C-alpha positions, 0 to 999 in steps of 0.5 A: 273989449266990446263984442266984435262981429264975426268976419264970417257971419255964419261963424261955422266951426271948420269941418272936422273940428269941434269947439269947446269953451268954459262959456261958449258965448265968450269965444267964437271960432270960424274959418278966416279967409282974410288971414292964412299961413298958406292956402286960402284960409285958416281957422281962428279962435277969438274972445268976443266979451270983455272978460272971457271965462278961462278958455276957448278950445278948437280941437280934433280927436282921432284913432291912435291906431296908426301911431301906437308904439311910436313917437309922433311930432305934431306941428302947427303954424300959429299967429296971435294977437293977445290982449291978455292971457296966452295961447297953447297948442296941446296933444293928449294920448288916451289909453284903451279904456276897455283894458283899463289903460289910462292916458298915455301922455299929455303936452299942452305947452303949459311950460312954454305958452304963446303970449302977446302978439306974434307973427306966424310961427311953427310950433312942435309937440313931440309925444310917445304913443304907448302900446295901449293907446286908443285915441289922440286928441289935439287942438289950440286953446285961447286962455284970455282975451284976444285972437289966435289963428291956426294953419297947416297942422300935421302929424308925423312919426319921428325917431327916438332921437327927436326929443320929447316936448312938454314938462313931463318929457324928462321922466327918466331924469326924475328922482327914484324916491321922494326928496326933501319931505321935511323942506329942510334942504335949501337947494 
């Protein structure tokens, strides 16, 4: 894929957001006024080289104070045009480093990535915010070649009746002890 000029020649990262990538020259992020889910514009992240290094990421980081001890749902609208690879929303809850608490939880849609070409679709990630949480980081990753659009991101407190998302959501169903350590059990 040859380098494509940005629709927005200034290629500015949207206000309040940050951009990170394995190689920042492989991707670009900007506000797209020609595409949107609602309003007049959205953010977009796209690869601009033939073989982009693993990923580009558009993200934010904010205090967990408002949500400590609660269950939170992050929703976002995403549209994709992926040549190869995948895209994933993600949310990570960081612990309070002063007290030594580690990350509280993480869901990066690794068990349910967005692939190929999709129209606007609403995605939800639901996580618990443990008592000793300090911050919440979230964003959208592009792993591969193509373009993704992001719009209408929101956070809301939800009840315990709303199921957690992500491959670590079923922690209560885990075995109490390790199993099949000699690999003799077939199923």
